C-alpha positions as semicolon CSV with decimal commas, in nm:
position;residue;x (nm);y (nm);z (nm)
1;M;8,905;-0,318;10,642
2;S;8,974;-0,610;10,872
3;V;8,759;-0,701;11,169
4;A;9,041;-0,611;11,407
5;S;9,088;-0,260;11,271
6;S;8,711;-0,200;11,261
7;T;8,663;-0,307;11,621
8;Y;8,944;-0,071;11,716
9;R;8,781;0,222;11,540
10;L;8,448;0,177;11,720
11;P;8,572;0,247;12,075
12;A;8,823;0,502;11,945
13;R;8,543;0,737;11,837
14;R;8,367;0,705;12,168
15;R;8,692;0,738;12,361
16;T;8,757;1,062;12,172
17;E;8,408;1,180;12,261
18;L;8,456;1,089;12,629
19;G;8,787;1,277;12,643
20;L;8,628;1,587;12,489
21;I;8,334;1,564;12,730
22;V;8,576;1,553;13,024
23;L;8,748;1,863;12,882
24;A;8,410;2,039;12,844
25;V;8,322;1,954;13,206
26;L;8,656;2,087;13,333
27;L;8,617;2,411;13,136
28;T;8,260;2,455;13,260
29;A;8,357;2,383;13,621
30;G;8,654;2,621;13,602
31;L;8,437;2,897;13,458
32;Y;8,174;2,835;13,728
33;V;8,433;2,866;14,005
34;L;8,584;3,183;13,854
35;A;8,240;3,341;13,810
36;S;8,154;3,266;14,173
37;L;8,487;3,406;14,296
38;G;8,438;3,719;14,087
39;K;8,081;3,776;14,201
40;A;8,091;3,671;14,568
41;G;8,462;3,642;14,647
42;S;8,428;3,279;14,761
43;L;8,409;2,929;14,617
44;P;8,056;2,820;14,530
45;A;7,903;2,613;14,810
46;N;7,732;2,384;14,559
47;I;8,038;2,306;14,346
48;G;8,021;1,936;14,443
49;P;7,654;1,882;14,346
50;F;7,708;2,099;14,038
51;L;7,994;1,882;13,912
52;G;7,802;1,568;14,002
53;I;7,495;1,670;13,804
54;V;7,695;1,789;13,502
55;C;7,911;1,476;13,494
56;G;7,610;1,253;13,550
57;L;7,403;1,400;13,268
58;L;7,688;1,394;13,018
59;L;7,793;1,044;13,120
60;V;7,438;0,921;13,062
61;A;7,439;1,088;12,719
62;H;7,777;0,935;12,637
63;L;7,673;0,584;12,746
64;G;7,358;0,624;12,538
65;M;7,576;0,710;12,240
66;R;7,785;0,396;12,294
67;K;7,469;0,186;12,288
68;L;7,248;0,363;12,035
69;A;7,488;0,538;11,791
70;P;7,837;0,391;11,841
71;Y;7,974;0,503;11,503
72;A;7,846;0,862;11,517
73;D;8,072;1,166;11,500
74;P;8,257;1,231;11,831
75;I;8,265;1,613;11,802
76;L;7,901;1,719;11,816
77;L;7,798;1,609;12,166
78;P;8,104;1,760;12,343
79;S;8,059;2,086;12,150
80;A;7,695;2,108;12,255
81;A;7,794;2,018;12,615
82;L;8,050;2,299;12,623
83;L;7,805;2,558;12,488
84;N;7,534;2,437;12,726
85;G;7,779;2,458;13,016
86;V;7,895;2,809;12,929
87;G;7,534;2,920;12,895
88;Y;7,442;2,770;13,232
89;V;7,733;2,941;13,408
90;F;7,630;3,283;13,277
91;I;7,263;3,224;13,356
92;A;7,359;3,120;13,711
93;R;7,576;3,428;13,741
94;L;7,279;3,647;13,635
95;D;6,979;3,479;13,799
96;S;6,990;3,178;14,033
97;H;6,619;3,104;13,982
98;L;6,657;3,085;13,605
99;A;6,969;2,869;13,653
100;A;6,769;2,614;13,852
101;L;6,508;2,601;13,576
102;Q;6,778;2,575;13,308
103;A;6,930;2,277;13,492
104;V;6,591;2,104;13,480
105;W;6,553;2,185;13,111
106;T;6,902;2,050;13,045
107;G;6,807;1,720;13,207
108;I;6,486;1,704;13,002
109;G;6,682;1,799;12,687
110;I;6,930;1,514;12,735
111;G;6,636;1,282;12,799
112;A;6,481;1,397;12,469
113;F;6,822;1,347;12,303
114;L;6,838;0,982;12,417
115;L;6,471;0,921;12,338
116;T;6,521;1,049;11,983
117;L;6,820;0,819;11,932
118;F;6,616;0,528;12,069
119;V;6,304;0,591;11,860
120;V;6,471;0,695;11,532
121;R;6,684;0,390;11,456
122;R;6,733;0,491;11,091
123;A;6,708;0,849;10,972
124;R;6,572;0,766;10,627
125;D;6,261;0,611;10,786
126;L;6,145;0,966;10,863
127;E;6,104;1,027;10,489
128;R;5,787;0,817;10,484
129;Y;5,609;1,060;10,715
130;R;5,684;1,378;10,520
131;Y;5,329;1,512;10,508
132;I;5,268;1,436;10,874
133;F;5,579;1,639;10,958
134;A;5,464;1,917;10,722
135;L;5,123;1,947;10,890
136;F;5,280;1,915;11,234
137;G;5,535;2,187;11,159
138;I;5,284;2,432;11,011
139;G;5,045;2,365;11,299
140;L;5,317;2,441;11,552
141;L;5,414;2,762;11,371
142;L;5,056;2,885;11,375
143;M;4,971;2,767;11,728
144;P;5,061;3,102;11,895
145;L;4,780;3,261;11,693
146;L;4,519;3,054;11,877
147;P;4,302;3,247;12,124
148;I;4,350;3,192;12,498
149;V;4,666;2,978;12,474
150;G;4,860;3,212;12,243
151;Q;5,073;3,467;12,430
152;N;5,214;3,802;12,316
153;I;5,544;3,874;12,494
154;N;5,763;4,177;12,416
155;G;5,562;4,256;12,106
156;A;5,595;3,914;11,940
157;R;5,331;3,641;11,949
158;L;5,560;3,338;11,975
159;W;5,448;3,170;12,294
160;V;5,183;2,920;12,394
161;R;5,071;2,888;12,754
162;I;4,912;2,565;12,873
163;G;4,847;2,569;13,245
164;S;5,160;2,702;13,414
165;V;5,392;2,607;13,127
166;N;5,505;2,852;12,858
167;F;5,678;2,720;12,547
168;Q;5,768;2,825;12,194
169;P;5,621;2,571;11,948
170;G;5,827;2,724;11,665
171;E;6,140;2,561;11,810
172;L;6,008;2,214;11,728
173;A;5,842;2,336;11,408
174;K;6,177;2,414;11,246
175;I;6,288;2,050;11,288
176;A;5,960;1,909;11,154
177;L;5,975;2,140;10,851
178;A;6,341;2,056;10,789
179;I;6,238;1,688;10,764
180;F;5,961;1,776;10,518
181;F;6,188;2,000;10,307
182;A;6,455;1,729;10,298
183;S;6,205;1,470;10,177
184;Y;6,053;1,702;9,916
185;M;6,387;1,812;9,773
186;A;6,536;1,464;9,774
187;E;6,247;1,353;9,554
188;R;6,224;1,661;9,329
189;S;6,586;1,777;9,305
190;E;6,633;1,670;8,943
191;V;6,311;1,838;8,835
192;L;6,401;2,155;9,023
193;K;6,748;2,156;8,867
194;Q;6,621;2,132;8,512
195;G;6,305;2,337;8,545
196;T;6,408;2,616;8,309
197;L;6,226;2,820;8,051
198;K;6,421;2,950;7,753
199;V;6,334;3,296;7,627
200;G;6,557;3,389;7,339
201;R;6,913;3,335;7,451
202;F;6,826;3,346;7,822
203;L;6,726;3,070;8,063
204;F;6,470;3,140;8,335
205;I;6,313;2,931;8,609
206;D;5,990;2,781;8,481
207;P;5,705;2,936;8,687
208;K;5,550;2,598;8,763
209;Y;5,867;2,494;8,950
210;I;5,883;2,797;9,177
211;A;5,545;2,728;9,338
212;P;5,711;2,575;9,649
213;V;5,927;2,887;9,684
214;L;5,617;3,106;9,672
215;V;5,438;2,888;9,929
216;A;5,737;2,910;10,165
217;W;5,750;3,285;10,107
218;A;5,379;3,323;10,184
219;L;5,411;3,120;10,503
220;S;5,713;3,320;10,622
221;L;5,520;3,642;10,559
222;A;5,224;3,504;10,754
223;I;5,456;3,445;11,050
224;F;5,591;3,797;11,009
225;F;5,250;3,964;10,979
226;F;5,050;3,782;11,243
227;E;5,320;3,694;11,499
228;N;5,543;4,003;11,458
229;D;5,844;3,771;11,444
230;L;6,108;3,868;11,191
231;G;6,361;3,620;11,334
232;S;6,153;3,303;11,292
233;S;6,028;3,426;10,956
234;F;6,383;3,476;10,830
235;L;6,503;3,146;10,980
236;F;6,222;2,949;10,816
237;F;6,264;3,107;10,473
238;A;6,646;3,093;10,484
239;L;6,625;2,724;10,575
240;F;6,404;2,651;10,274
241;I;6,605;2,856;10,025
242;G;6,937;2,725;10,158
243;M;6,826;2,363;10,124
244;L;6,681;2,435;9,779
245;W;7,012;2,583;9,665
246;V;7,208;2,283;9,800
247;A;6,966;2,041;9,631
248;T;6,981;2,208;9,291
249;G;7,304;2,409;9,279
250;R;7,110;2,683;9,100
251;N;7,204;3,038;9,202
252;G;6,875;3,160;9,056
253;Y;6,688;3,026;9,357
254;L;6,914;3,223;9,591
255;A;6,852;3,540;9,391
256;L;6,478;3,476;9,377
257;G;6,464;3,408;9,750
258;T;6,655;3,726;9,829
259;V;6,424;3,936;9,613
260;L;6,110;3,781;9,758
261;F;6,218;3,819;10,120
262;A;6,340;4,175;10,066
263;G;6,014;4,271;9,894
264;G;5,797;4,105;10,158
265;S;5,996;4,258;10,444
266;T;5,977;4,605;10,292
267;F;5,601;4,581;10,261
268;A;5,561;4,434;10,611
269;L;5,771;4,709;10,767
270;K;5,524;4,965;10,641
271;V;5,231;4,804;10,819
272;I;5,380;4,637;11,131
273;G;5,476;4,890;11,395
274;H;5,678;4,646;11,608
275;A;5,896;4,542;11,314
276;K;5,946;4,903;11,209
277;S;6,063;4,998;11,559
278;R;6,322;4,715;11,546
279;V;6,458;4,854;11,220
280;D;6,462;5,211;11,357
281;V;6,668;5,090;11,653
282;W;6,901;4,906;11,417
283;L;6,958;5,213;11,201
284;N;7,019;5,456;11,487
285;P;6,951;5,354;11,849
286;W;7,086;5,670;12,014
287;P;6,774;5,889;11,980
288;L;6,577;5,595;12,122
289;Y;6,813;5,528;12,412
290;N;6,550;5,588;12,681
291;T;6,296;5,361;12,513
292;T;6,344;5,084;12,257
293;G;6,713;5,153;12,199
294;Y;6,819;5,104;12,561
295;Q;6,879;4,729;12,536
296;I;7,104;4,732;12,232
297;V;7,306;5,032;12,353
298;Q;7,367;4,865;12,689
299;G;7,480;4,558;12,497
300;W;7,734;4,770;12,311
301;F;7,859;4,920;12,635
302;A;7,902;4,571;12,778
303;M;8,096;4,440;12,478
304;A;8,313;4,752;12,466
305;A;8,391;4,718;12,837
306;G;8,503;4,360;12,780
307;G;8,767;4,453;12,525
308;V;9,000;4,178;12,410
309;F;9,042;3,978;12,730
310;G;8,722;4,062;12,919
311;D;8,651;4,199;13,267
312;G;8,670;3,846;13,407
313;P;8,395;3,596;13,497
314;G;8,163;3,751;13,754
315;L;8,331;4,093;13,739
316;G;8,124;4,266;13,471
317;S;7,782;4,431;13,489
318;P;7,574;4,245;13,227
319;Q;7,267;4,263;13,453
320;R;7,218;4,618;13,325
321;I;7,103;4,474;12,991
322;P;6,730;4,390;12,976
323;E;6,652;4,026;12,893
324;V;7,024;3,947;12,912
325;A;6,976;3,576;12,991
326;T;6,781;3,522;12,670
327;D;6,826;3,777;12,391
328;F;7,160;3,928;12,497
329;I;7,358;3,652;12,664
330;F;7,623;3,681;12,392
331;A;7,689;4,040;12,506
332;A;7,732;3,915;12,865
333;I;7,986;3,656;12,744
334;A;8,173;3,920;12,544
335;E;8,186;4,155;12,845
336;E;8,331;3,904;13,090
337;L;8,534;3,680;12,857
338;G;8,626;3,946;12,602
339;L;8,684;3,913;12,232
340;F;8,874;3,588;12,285
341;G;8,589;3,427;12,476
342;A;8,322;3,546;12,232
343;A;8,534;3,422;11,939
344;A;8,575;3,083;12,112
345;V;8,196;3,052;12,139
346;L;8,156;3,135;11,768
347;I;8,428;2,883;11,680
348;A;8,234;2,616;11,872
349;Y;7,926;2,695;11,661
350;L;8,136;2,694;11,345
351;L;8,269;2,352;11,444
352;M;7,916;2,220;11,491
353;V;7,791;2,360;11,160
354;G;8,102;2,238;10,975
355;T;8,065;1,892;11,127
356;G;7,700;1,882;11,024
357;L;7,786;1,976;10,666
358;R;8,067;1,719;10,662
359;I;7,813;1,456;10,767
360;A;7,589;1,572;10,481
361;I;7,873;1,540;10,228
362;R;7,939;1,182;10,336
363;C;7,575;1,075;10,299
364;E;7,487;0,871;9,991
365;H;7,111;0,869;10,043
366;P;6,959;1,199;9,914
367;F;6,716;1,239;10,204
368;E;6,985;1,197;10,468
369;K;7,211;1,440;10,280
370;M;6,940;1,706;10,265
371;L;6,828;1,655;10,625
372;A;7,183;1,686;10,762
373;T;7,224;2,002;10,555
374;G;6,900;2,147;10,689
375;L;6,982;2,071;11,052
376;A;7,328;2,228;11,018
377;L;7,170;2,533;10,852
378;I;6,929;2,575;11,144
379;I;7,217;2,602;11,391
380;G;7,417;2,831;11,163
381;V;7,137;3,067;11,062
382;Q;6,998;3,092;11,415
383;T;7,342;3,177;11,554
384;F;7,398;3,434;11,280
385;V;7,059;3,598;11,339
386;I;7,098;3,647;11,716
387;V;7,470;3,735;11,717
388;G;7,415;3,965;11,419
389;G;7,131;4,136;11,607
390;V;7,336;4,185;11,924
391;T;7,630;4,331;11,729
392;R;7,392;4,541;11,512
393;L;7,488;4,369;11,189
394;I;7,117;4,305;11,128
395;P;6,799;4,411;11,311
396;L;6,758;4,244;11,649
397;T;6,512;3,955;11,672
398;G;6,387;3,748;11,961
399;I;6,524;3,403;11,880
400;T;6,762;3,224;12,115
401;L;7,132;3,145;12,091
402;P;7,140;2,762;12,054
403;F;7,237;2,571;12,372
404;I;7,341;2,894;12,552
405;S;7,037;3,119;12,599
406;Y;6,788;3,047;12,873
407;G;6,482;2,864;12,745
408;G;6,340;2,515;12,776
409;S;6,178;2,498;12,432
410;S;6,500;2,594;12,260
411;L;6,719;2,360;12,463
412;I;6,496;2,056;12,412
413;A;6,456;2,124;12,039
414;N;6,831;2,167;11,992
415;Y;6,908;1,840;12,168
416;I;6,656;1,663;11,942
417;L;6,823;1,828;11,642
418;L;7,161;1,710;11,770
419;A;7,033;1,353;11,808
420;L;6,906;1,348;11,449
421;L;7,243;1,471;11,319
422;L;7,422;1,202;11,518
423;R;7,180;0,938;11,393
424;I;7,257;1,036;11,034
425;S;7,630;1,030;11,113
426;N;7,599;0,683;11,263
427;D;7,399;0,555;10,963
428;T;7,663;0,675;10,717
429;S;7,957;0,535;10,918
430;T;7,825;0,200;11,036
431;P;8,026;-0,096;10,900
432;E;7,845;-0,324;10,659
433;M;7,918;-0,682;10,568
434;T;8,099;-0,730;10,237
435;P;7,934;-0,938;9,959
436;A;8,143;-1,230;10,074
437;G;7,948;-1,185;10,395
438;A;8,184;-1,330;10,649
439;S;8,500;-1,171;10,772
440;D;8,556;-0,823;10,631
441;L;8,390;-0,505;10,742
442;T;8,397;-0,170;10,568
443;V;8,359;0,168;10,727
444;A;8,244;0,472;10,532
445;S;8,523;0,724;10,500
């Protein structure tokens, strides 16, 4: 590719990103105005500062992209901005105090996004620190079990309190463990592919090669047992098994993972009362309507009231749902924006996951390929778990809806995840000098 065409492609990607960011800002501002009109019957008094802050934060992120990752994919940041904006509007509509905090967390999240792009100049450099990330990730997962600082909220021990600040260390742990898994599988993929044991005419996985699967299984069960957290346990184990399947292409690992998780969950449900109550509510919430089933039934009522087109922003009654700004914000969106609005949110997530997997396909370096796959899986599995719980496809868990639910830990972690995906995208698309070295540049397709 000639120098002229390459220099044209560089600003074109960022111009596309800027245009999509402007569209995301307009959609967010329009939804904010409509929600205020529906709730109070008047235009929001702070619409000017609101637009200024939103535009300012996203402009800073965009300018950082131009400087730090100019060749990265132009879809991911606007998609995250739209989801973050929709989430903020609904949080503001539900609780003004939480909205103020969420605005602060958004600013910190974008700061973490830019800091990650600045510090991680090449994604494959992370591979050298695999064991540090492994210890860091496991330590974060187990931190809520520490006395004094560990906090039990709503039956699950997921939180750590230091001073006046509460946070969920598991949000950062999933990224650290994804880096470790990517490094491990990039190095051992060939061994894991061929690790078979022939018995007669049948091929089985050699037991010595399934040790990592058993370790991951044991750790996920430890999270389940001691922290009463089915959601994080499932997310962690699904991340490992999903990356293992992508690395090897062996369906046996998927089958083994399914059997192990099903067996471990069945045993845990017999001894953990909190987990059993979640399953009882999932199977039939109506007898438990006045106790543990109230939240999910109210969520159903909200989604049913929304119908296809929704009650309208600010015109529904999602405040009747307990913990609606965190666990059940998808039900609030479905009530006021209807099936169309809820589907649009899911399409935005599908676009992010698909873009992440497309980045993985384009990677030539095994570590980058596996890391991009793992980061995309985190977004996809987490979205499936919380939306599936709200719609009663699976038992409800306490994890957040990425970029939308209220929560500083989740928002910061997801912006760091986004920065790593964009760094990988930039690394795989950056032009390199041809062997002739002088005039021609090539861009990865």
